[in-house]
C-alpha positions as CSV (number, residue, x, y, z in Angstrom):
1,M,179.4,320.3,212.2
2,K,177.2,321.4,209.2
3,R,177.5,318.0,207.6
4,I,176.4,316.3,210.8
5,I,173.4,318.7,211.0
6,L,172.5,318.1,207.4
7,K,172.7,314.3,207.8
8,L,170.5,314.5,210.9
9,V,167.9,316.7,209.0
10,L,168.0,314.2,206.1
11,F,167.6,311.2,208.4
12,F,164.6,312.7,210.2
13,S,163.1,313.8,206.9
14,L,163.3,310.3,205.5
15,L,162.0,309.0,208.8
16,M,158.9,311.3,208.5
17,I,157.9,310.1,205.0
18,P,156.4,306.8,206.1
19,I,154.8,308.4,209.1
20,V,153.2,311.1,207.1
21,S,152.1,308.6,204.5
22,F,150.0,306.7,207.1
23,F,148.0,309.9,207.8
24,M,147.4,310.3,204.0
25,L,146.1,306.8,203.4
26,P,142.4,306.0,203.9
27,Y,141.5,304.8,207.4
28,S,138.7,302.4,208.1
29,E,136.0,303.2,210.7
30,E,135.2,299.5,210.9
31,F,138.8,298.7,211.8
32,A,138.9,301.6,214.3
33,Y,135.8,300.6,216.3
34,H,136.9,296.9,216.4
35,Y,140.5,297.8,217.2
36,I,139.5,299.1,220.6
37,E,137.8,295.8,221.6
38,Q,139.6,295.6,224.9
39,D,138.1,298.9,226.1
40,C,134.7,299.7,227.6
41,Y,133.0,296.2,227.3
42,N,133.8,296.3,223.6
43,H,131.1,298.9,223.3
44,G,132.9,300.5,220.4
45,A,132.1,297.6,218.1
46,W,128.5,297.6,219.2
47,I,128.2,301.4,218.5
48,Y,129.7,300.8,215.0
49,D,127.3,297.9,214.2
50,R,124.2,299.7,215.6
51,I,124.8,302.7,213.5
52,N,126.3,301.1,210.3
53,H,124.8,297.7,210.0
54,N,121.6,297.5,212.0
55,P,118.7,298.7,209.8
56,A,116.6,299.7,212.8
57,P,116.1,303.5,212.9
58,I,117.4,305.7,215.6
59,D,114.9,308.2,216.8
60,V,116.4,309.3,220.1
61,A,120.1,309.1,220.6
62,F,121.9,309.6,224.0
63,I,125.5,310.6,223.8
64,G,127.9,310.8,226.8
65,S,130.2,308.9,229.1
66,S,129.8,305.8,231.2
67,H,127.3,307.9,233.2
68,T,125.0,307.6,230.2
69,L,126.0,304.0,229.5
70,H,124.7,303.0,233.0
71,A,121.8,305.4,233.2
72,I,119.7,305.1,230.0
73,Q,117.5,302.0,229.6
74,E,116.5,302.2,226.0
75,K,113.8,299.5,226.1
76,K,112.0,301.1,229.1
77,M,112.1,304.5,227.4
78,E,110.7,303.0,224.2
79,E,107.8,301.4,226.0
80,L,106.9,304.7,227.6
81,L,107.4,306.8,224.5
82,G,105.3,304.4,222.4
83,Q,104.6,304.4,218.7
84,N,107.7,302.2,218.0
85,F,110.2,305.0,218.8
86,R,113.8,303.6,218.8
87,V,116.0,304.9,221.6
88,V,119.8,304.3,221.5
89,N,122.4,304.6,224.2
90,L,125.7,305.7,222.6
91,G,127.5,306.3,225.9
92,Y,131.2,305.5,226.0
93,C,133.4,305.0,229.1
94,R,135.2,308.0,230.5
95,Y,134.9,311.7,229.8
96,G,136.1,313.5,226.6
97,R,134.1,315.7,224.3
98,N,136.2,314.8,221.2
99,I,135.2,311.2,221.2
100,E,131.5,312.2,221.6
101,Y,132.0,314.5,218.5
102,T,133.5,311.5,216.6
103,I,130.6,309.2,217.5
104,L,128.1,311.9,216.7
105,K,129.6,312.5,213.2
106,M,129.2,308.8,212.4
107,L,125.7,308.8,213.7
108,L,124.6,311.7,211.5
109,K,126.3,310.2,208.5
110,H,124.2,307.0,208.6
111,K,121.1,307.7,210.6
112,S,118.5,310.4,210.9
113,P,117.6,310.9,214.6
114,K,114.7,313.1,215.6
115,L,116.2,314.1,219.0
116,I,119.8,314.0,220.4
117,V,120.4,314.2,224.1
118,I,123.9,315.0,225.3
119,E,125.1,314.2,228.8
120,V,126.6,317.0,230.9
121,H,128.2,316.6,234.4
122,E,129.5,318.8,237.1
123,D,132.4,320.2,235.1
124,E,133.9,319.8,231.6
125,E,136.8,317.4,231.1
126,K,139.8,319.4,229.9
127,N,141.7,316.5,228.3
128,S,141.3,314.6,225.0
129,H,139.6,311.2,225.4
130,D,142.3,308.5,225.3
131,I,140.4,306.5,222.7
132,F,139.8,309.6,220.4
133,P,143.0,309.1,218.3
134,Y,141.9,305.6,217.4
135,L,138.5,306.5,216.2
136,A,138.9,310.0,214.8
137,E,138.9,310.8,211.1
138,T,142.4,312.0,210.0
139,E,141.2,315.6,209.5
140,D,139.8,315.8,213.0
141,L,143.0,314.2,214.4
142,L,145.3,316.7,212.7
143,L,143.1,319.9,213.1
144,T,142.4,320.6,216.7
145,P,139.6,323.2,217.3
146,T,141.6,325.3,219.7
147,L,145.2,326.2,220.3
148,F,145.1,324.6,223.7
149,N,145.1,320.8,223.5
150,R,147.7,319.4,225.8
151,D,147.2,315.9,224.4
152,Y,147.7,316.9,220.7
153,F,151.0,315.2,220.1
154,S,150.1,312.2,222.2
155,D,146.9,311.9,220.0
156,L,149.0,312.1,216.8
157,F,151.3,309.3,218.1
158,H,148.5,307.0,219.0
159,G,146.5,307.9,215.9
160,G,149.6,307.1,213.8
161,S,150.2,303.8,215.5
162,A,146.5,302.8,214.9
163,R,146.8,303.6,211.2
164,L,150.0,301.5,211.0
165,E,148.0,298.6,212.6
166,Y,145.3,299.2,210.0
167,F,147.8,299.0,207.2
168,K,149.1,295.7,208.6
169,A,145.6,294.3,209.2
170,K,144.4,295.2,205.7
171,Y,147.4,294.4,203.5
172,I,149.5,291.8,205.5
173,F,147.2,289.8,207.8
174,R,144.0,290.3,205.8
175,K,142.0,290.7,209.0
176,K,138.3,289.8,209.0
177,Y,135.8,291.4,211.3
178,P,133.3,289.6,213.5
179,E,129.7,289.3,212.2
180,P,127.7,292.4,213.1
181,T,125.7,292.1,216.2
182,S,121.9,292.5,215.9
183,E,121.6,293.7,219.5
184,L,119.5,296.9,219.6
185,Y,120.4,298.2,223.1
186,G,123.6,299.5,224.5
187,Y,122.6,300.0,228.2
188,A,125.1,298.4,230.6
189,A,123.0,296.5,233.1
190,T,123.9,295.8,236.7
191,D,122.0,295.1,239.9
192,R,125.0,295.9,242.2
193,I,124.3,298.4,245.1
194,V,127.1,300.7,246.2
195,S,128.6,300.4,249.6
196,E,128.5,303.1,252.3
197,F,132.3,303.2,252.2
198,E,132.4,304.0,248.5
199,L,129.8,306.8,248.9
200,D,131.7,308.3,251.8
201,E,135.0,308.2,249.9
202,N,133.5,309.8,246.8
203,L,131.9,312.6,249.0
204,K,135.3,313.3,250.6
205,S,136.9,313.4,247.2
206,W,134.4,315.9,245.9
207,Q,134.7,318.1,249.0
208,F,138.4,318.3,248.4
209,R,138.0,319.0,244.7
210,L,135.5,321.8,245.3
211,S,137.8,323.4,247.9
212,Q,140.5,323.7,245.3
213,T,140.2,326.5,242.8
214,N,142.4,327.5,239.9
215,P,142.8,331.1,238.8
216,E,139.9,332.2,236.6
217,I,142.0,332.8,233.6
218,I,143.5,329.3,233.7
219,E,140.0,327.8,234.1
220,K,138.7,329.8,231.1
221,F,141.7,328.9,229.0
222,Q,141.5,325.1,229.7
223,S,137.7,325.0,229.2
224,E,138.0,326.3,225.7
225,F,139.0,322.8,224.5
226,P,135.8,320.9,225.6
227,L,133.5,323.8,224.9
228,A,134.8,324.2,221.4
229,Y,133.9,320.5,220.7
230,L,130.4,321.1,222.2
231,K,129.9,324.0,219.8
232,K,131.0,321.8,216.9
233,M,128.6,319.1,218.0
234,A,125.8,321.6,218.3
235,N,126.6,323.1,214.9
236,I,126.4,319.8,213.0
237,I,123.2,318.8,214.8
238,Q,121.5,322.1,214.1
239,E,122.6,322.0,210.4
240,K,120.3,319.0,210.1
241,N,117.5,320.7,212.1
242,I,117.5,318.1,214.8
243,P,116.4,319.2,218.3
244,I,119.0,319.0,221.1
245,R,118.7,318.5,224.8
246,F,121.3,318.4,227.5
247,V,120.8,316.1,230.5
248,Y,122.6,316.5,233.8
249,L,124.1,313.2,235.2
250,P,126.2,314.0,238.3
251,D,128.3,311.8,240.6
252,S,126.8,310.8,243.9
253,G,129.2,312.8,246.0
254,S,129.3,316.2,244.3
255,K,125.9,317.3,245.7
256,L,125.9,320.0,243.0
257,H,122.3,320.6,241.8
258,K,123.4,322.0,238.5
259,P,126.5,321.9,236.3
260,K,129.2,324.5,236.3
261,F,128.5,325.5,232.7
262,A,124.7,325.4,232.9
263,S,124.4,328.9,231.3
264,F,126.6,327.8,228.4
265,Y,124.5,324.7,227.7
266,Q,121.2,326.7,228.0
267,D,122.4,329.1,225.4
268,I,122.5,326.2,223.0
269,A,119.5,324.1,224.0
270,P,117.3,323.3,227.0
271,L,119.1,321.7,230.0
272,I,117.2,318.8,231.7
273,I,118.0,318.4,235.4
274,P,116.5,315.3,236.9
275,P,114.9,315.3,240.4
276,Q,117.6,315.3,243.1
277,G,115.7,312.6,244.8
278,I,116.9,310.1,242.2
279,F,120.5,310.8,243.0
280,N,120.0,311.0,246.8
281,D,118.6,307.5,247.0
282,K,121.7,305.4,247.8
283,S,120.0,302.2,246.6
284,N,120.0,303.7,243.1
285,W,123.8,303.6,242.7
286,M,126.0,300.8,241.3
287,D,129.1,302.6,242.6
288,A,129.7,306.2,243.6
289,S,129.5,307.4,240.0
290,H,127.1,305.2,238.1
291,L,123.5,304.2,238.5
292,N,122.3,300.6,238.8
293,D,119.3,298.9,237.2
294,K,117.0,300.3,239.8
295,G,118.3,303.9,239.6
296,S,118.5,303.9,235.8
297,G,115.0,302.5,235.6
298,V,113.6,305.4,237.6
299,L,115.7,307.9,235.7
300,S,114.8,306.5,232.3
301,A,111.1,306.5,233.1
302,W,111.3,310.1,234.3
303,L,113.2,311.2,231.2
304,A,110.8,309.5,228.8
305,E,107.9,311.5,230.3
306,R,109.9,314.7,230.3
307,I,111.0,314.2,226.7
308,K,107.4,313.6,225.6
309,S,106.3,316.7,227.5
310,E,109.0,318.9,226.1
311,L,108.5,317.8,222.5
312,C,104.7,318.5,222.8
313,T,105.4,321.9,224.4
314,D,107.8,322.9,221.7
315,S,105.3,321.7,219.0
316,M,107.9,319.2,217.8
317,T,106.8,315.8,216.8
318,F,108.5,312.5,215.9
319,R,108.1,311.8,212.2
């Protein structure tokens, strides 16, 4: 029996050597952001190119989910901000603070923004973003900021598989990447208008969700994961003395006028809550969760004026 156990231990130890080695080898950001080309309109490749290859500066960066992606019209905001300010929409589909942290780290490594605006919504997503393990630096993949991360081993598996694919692409297939795009703007345009049925279904879904409550201790425990990433994001931004703003971008059906963690955000930086009238206008929605061209145009114009006003009030100026 002991021999069998020793053989099994030896077998698994030998099996772990190549797996561990993939985490020790360098991992290419360029590969990572092109590897996810089938996800989110291939927005990952655009984000990589805009930050790493495009020489245009980034003065105001918006970071968040697809809510941001469909809400911030950079060109319109630039026109209203004036003086050649460059606004960039770095929203990425679906919720997950750890992918936002990853994108933010790359942004601060290569650009010097003068203001960073982070999206918040009704609640905080408790899970890891499903694309995080493909984009994360190895240190961030291995070292989770809290003990509670229910996706930790899943992230390790997918992160390991991505690094294996990188090894094959670099040393076996000699993969080449597409020419960098020169496109300045990441906004996802659409003129679609949501149907009444979609709005009603979303409203019912939110009514059900809001009627269900977990014990406070469980809510607090689960929330530690996303809030820890928000703290990390705030820390690396503040280390560079860059102003932060949070902006509330809710679903159509929640009818919540402010986010659940409003006080947490406000302890870090000002929280911008757009006029409820923008979200109440049904013609402003592409679907029940995302604004269309009309709605994002109204919101972007309002945000541009608000940002200018706040910066002047705080005696902060764009350099």
